[in-house]
N, C-alpha and C positions, 0 to 999 in steps of 0.2 A: 504494500500500500504506500503510495507516494505521500511524503510529508508536505506540509505547506511550503517549507523552504525549497524543497525539490521542485515543486510545481512553479513557484515564483521564479526560480532560476531559469527554467525552460521558457516561461512567459517573457522574461527580459531578453532572452536570446532571440525569440521570435520578433519582439518589438524592435530589436536592433537592426533588423532587416528593412524596416520601414521608417524608423526615426533616426535622426542624427545622433552621434555619440554625445554631442553637447546636450541635446534634449534629454537623453537617458540619464546623463550625469546630473543635470540641473534638477530634474523633477523626481528621479527615482533613487538617487544615491543613498539616501538614508531611509528609504522605504523598506519595510520588512513584512513578510508574510506571517500572519499570526495563527490562522486556523483555516481548515478546509473541511467541508462536509456538506451533505445535502445539496450538492450542486451549487455551492457558494464558496468563494475565496474571500477571506478577510485579510486586508493589508492595513498597515499603520504607517503614518508619517507624522513626525513631531510638529510639523508646521501646518496650521490651518489654511494658510495661503496656498501651500502646495496641495493640500487636500482639495481645495476648491478648483485648482487648475487641473488636477488629475481627473476629478469628476466632470469638469466642464469640457476638457479637450481630449483626454486620453482613455476614458472609461470604455468607449466603443472598441478601441484597439486592443485593450486588455481582454475584453470579452471575446473578441474575435480570436485572439491567441489561445484562450482557454478552449474555445470551440474546436480549434485546430488540434489541440492536444487530446481532447476527450470525445470529439465527434458528437458533442451535445451542448446545449445552452447552459451557461454558467452565470450566476449573479456575482457581483463584486461589491463588497462593503468596504468603504474606505474610512478608517478611523483617524481622527485628527488629534490635536493637542488635548490632553486630559481625558480622552475617550477610551484609551487602552485599559486603564485600571477598571473602569466601569464595565467594560466588556469582559475582562478576565474574572472579575469578582462578583459583580452584581447583575450581569446580563442587561445589555442595552436593548432598546426596541428593535425587534427583528431577529433576536437570537432565541426567543422562547421555544420555537418549534424544534430546533436542533438540540437544545439542552433538554427539552422535555422528553426526548426519546430515551435518554440515558438516566433513568431513575431506578430506585430499588423496586418500585411497583412494577416496572416493565421488564425486570430481570427474571428470567425463568430459572427457578432453582431445581436442581436435580442432584443425584449422588455425586456427579463429577465435579460440581462446583459449590456444594453446600457449605463446606468449611470456609472457602474464600469469601462467599457471600456473607456468612455470619461474622467473619472477622471484619469485613468492610463496614457492615452495619454497626458493629461495636465501636469502630473508630469514629464513624459519623455521629454516634451518640456520646462521644467524649470519653471513652475508656482509654485514656492516653497511656497510663503507666505500663500496662501489660502488652500494649500493641504498638510500640514505637521503636524502630520504624516497622510499618507493615509492608511486606515484600510479596507481591502477587506475581506468580510466574506460570507460564504455559505457552503452548504454541499459538501462532497467529489465528485470530478469528474466534477465540473461545469465550470472549467476554471480559477480558482484563480491562480494556479501556472503558467499557460500559460501567464496571464497578468503580473505576477511578472518577468518572464523571458523576456517578450516583452519590459518591461521598461528597464531592464538590457541591452538588445540587442540594443535598440534605443539610450540609453545614451552612451554606449560604442562607438558607431559610431560617435555620435555628439561630444563627449568629450573623445577621446582616452586617454587623460592624467589623467582622473579621477580614483581614487581608489574606485572601486565598490566591496562591500563585500556582498555576499549572503550566508545565512546559514539557516538550518532548526532548529526549536525550540529545538528539542531533541538533535541535534548535538551541539548546543550552550552549553547545559548543560554538555554533554560528554566532550567537549573541555575544559570547565572550570574545571571539576573534574580532568582531566589529567594535566592541567596547575598547579593546586594546588599540585598535587602529585609529580610532577617533578620540582617544584619551578620556573615555568615560567609564573607567574601572570603578570609581566610587559609586556612580549611579547604578552600575550593574550589580555591585555587591549589596547596595541598599535595597534594591528590588527583591532579591532572593533571601537575604538574611533578615529582612523585616517581615517575613511571612508568618501568619498565625497558623496556616495550613499550607504545607508544601507538597505538591503532587508532581511526580515526574513519570512520564510514560516512556516505555522503551529505553530504560536506563542502560541497556547493554551497549548502546552506541557511544557511551563515554569511555568504554574500556579501550586501553591502548593509547589514549590521547593524554599525554603527560600533563600539559598545562591545564586541560579541562579537569582532570582528576585532582590536581592540586587545589584548584579553585573550589571544586565541589567538596573536597575534604573539609575545608574551612567553613564552607556554607553549612554542611551537615553538622559539624561540631557546634556552630553558633546556634542553630535551631534546636538541636538535641539538648544542649545545656540549658536552653531557655524553656524546655518542656513544650516545644511546639510540635504539633503532629506532622509526621513525615510518612508519605506513602509512595511506593515505587511499583512499577510493573516491568516485567522483562520476559523475554522468550525462553529464558533458562535460569536456573538457580545460581546464586553467587559463586558457588564452588566450581561451576562449569565455565565461568568467565575467566579464562586463564590469563588474559591480559589486563584484568582488573587488579589494581594494587591490593596487597594483602590487608593493609590498614582499612580499606573500604570494605573488603569482603567480611572482615570480622565485625565491623559495625552493622552491616546489613544483616548478618546472621545472628546478631545479638537481639534482634527484635523478633517478629513473628513471620515465618515463611508459610505462605499458603499457595498451593498449586491448584491449577484448573486443568482437568483432563478433558479429552473429547467427550461429548455428551453420549450417554447410553440411549438405548432405543426409546425408553419411556420419556426421557428428557427431550429427545428429538421430536417426538409426537407432541409434547406440550409446547415446544417452541413453534412448531408448524401451526397448531391451533391458535396460539396466542398471536402470531403474526397475521394469520388470516383474519382473525377478529379485528385487529387494529386496522386492517385494510378494508374491512366490510366485505370480505370474500367468503363465500360458503364453499367448503371442500368436502366432498363425500368421503366417508371413512376409508374406502379402498384407495382413494387418491392420496390421502394423508399417509396411509400405510406404505404406499409405493415410494413416496418421497423420503419417509423416515428410513426405509430399508436401503435406499440407494444413495442418499446424501448423508455421509457419516463423518466427514472430516472435521467440520467446525460450524459454529453457530451462524457466522456471516454467510457461509455457503448455503445453509438451509433457508435463511431468511431471503437470500437472493433468489432461490428457487421459487419460493412462494410469490415473490414480486413478479417473477418472469411468467409464472402461470397466469397471473391476473392480466399481465400485458398481452400475453398470447391470446387469451380469451377475448379481450377487447379489440385487439388489432386484427385478429383472424376471424372474429365473430364465430368462435367455436365453443362448444360446450366443454365443461371440465370433466374429462374421463381419464382413466389410466392411459388409454391410447394417446389422447391429445397431450396429456402432461408429459409422457415419454418423449414426444416430439419437441415439446417446448424446452425441456431441460437436457436434451441429449448431449449438447456440447458441454454441459457441466458435469456429466457423469464420467469423469476421468480421475484416475488415481493421482494422488498428490505428487507421486514420483514422476508423473508426466509433465509437470510444470516446467516450462522452458523460459527462463528470464531473457529479457532483451539484452543485447550487447551494451546499449546505453546504460541500463540499470547496473550491469556488472561493472562497467568502468566507473560510474558514479559512486557505487558503494566501495569499490577498492580505493578510489581517491579519498573519500571521506575517512576511511580507516586510517589513512596516513596524513589527515588534515590538509589535503590537497584538493584541487578542483579537477573536474573531468578534462578541462582544456589543458591543464598541466600534463596529464597523461597522454593526451592525443597529440600534443605539440612537440617541440624540439628541446624543451628544457632538459638539462642533463645532470642535475644534481644526483647524488647517490641515492637519496631517498626517493626521488621521482623515478629514477631508472628502475629501481626495484619494484615500486608500485606498478609501473607500466608493464614490466615483465609478468608480474602476478596477474594483472588484468588480462593480458593476452592468454596466459595459461587457463584462466577461469572461463574466458569466452570460448576457448577451444573445448574445454571440458563440459561446459554447461549448455552450449548451443550446438546447432548443426552447421555452423559456418565453416567454410574451407579456410586453409591458411592464407590464400590470396585475399579472400573477403575480409579476414581479420586484419591483414596488413593495410587494407584500404580504410580501416577505421582510424589509423594513426598516420600523421603527416610523415611522408618520406620513408615509410616502412614497407618492405616487400615480404613475400612468403618465407624467404630464407631467414630474415631477421626474426620473424614470428617463431619459426621452428627453433632457432637458436635460443630464444627467450624461454620457450616452453621446456626445452631440455634442461636449461639452467635451473628453472624452478623445480622440475622433477628431481634433479640431483640434490637440491637443497632440502626437499621434503624427505628424501631417503637419509640424508646426513644429519638432520636436526629434528628432534621431536618437538621442540618449541616452535620451529618454523612450520612444521606440519600442522600444529595447533593453530597457528596464525591463519593458515589457508582455510582451516575448518571454521574459524571465527568469521572470516570474511564471507565464506559461503553461507553460513547461518544468517548473517545480516542480509545477504541477497535474497535468500529464501523467505525471510520474514516479511519481505515486501510483497509477497504473493497475495 
């Protein structure tokens, strides 16, 4: 799943083809992506003047870029001066629909997630001493982010005065880099260390980033010592994040670890009926059974199947039967192992792992760190996609198939020679797969 910052980077790249570099720098240099969901991208600029200009002159171009990326219409919400905190903590007009989807009331509880759900509710109700930090982990699409937002939603209602800070792991890194570049380290620290409730989604993305982990360590200590509630989500437990510093692992493990497993049959049936009810859709029992028996990997996939059944009915003017449903969701009935990431995603995630940009890897930059990351990305593109050596070479400036082959062999040798290097490859691969 693409993060807001990933999408915004791609939007700016598209905009650069139709706008001058001066226009991009002038109006978007300090503009950051805050959130994405429900076909809407939220961006923030600290200047109300820039906000007015973006909304008046460039909003159409931004929407067009999003449509090019997602093949569908997207709304864009531009936050100006003093509006970011309201959006993050108290919900500004226009955010209720997306926030309302992720509440405890809408979370379907089953054997696979019962403990994590109970722990999240306990945190939301203020049982701080025994559940700090709360670390929820499990594979993508099982409801971790739902629980994180449910905590946020419940606490904001119970304590409207609280400073609630939510951030994704990779966005924390991006904000830190930006703060260092523009000399706003103090503001960055005040934002996170002043939280009454601190929520970080996908914390695995800070692993291996030395400066990010250093800053996060002090942020964690400040909040913990002040008895402020901390909640994390991750696709793996702390002890499996080999590039995470030991001092952070021990702090994460000192709280409560709660895992979420793929939903069992009964939970899948409950999710299907719950989602159908939300959509005002009637599903015959045999249809619900068919979906539950065939869609087994995660909650997001199951809910997506129900939505697609409704769309198929409306667009094809067809009745809902097992036969029609099998046609509607046939492209979703694939094993997870069949997931093939794009080369862009592989290059982006490899670059992020080394605090670089995808352009660094594609270009001619020759620092040692960049060269290694580039070789790893070539190896992973070859391993995880169906591209030929020639096609892979075409992804990088001035590289041919012989260069790609040499890079792949070098990485293979390093994997055989070093267990830690092999684990690095596994970590990057896990990050790539978590975007599915």
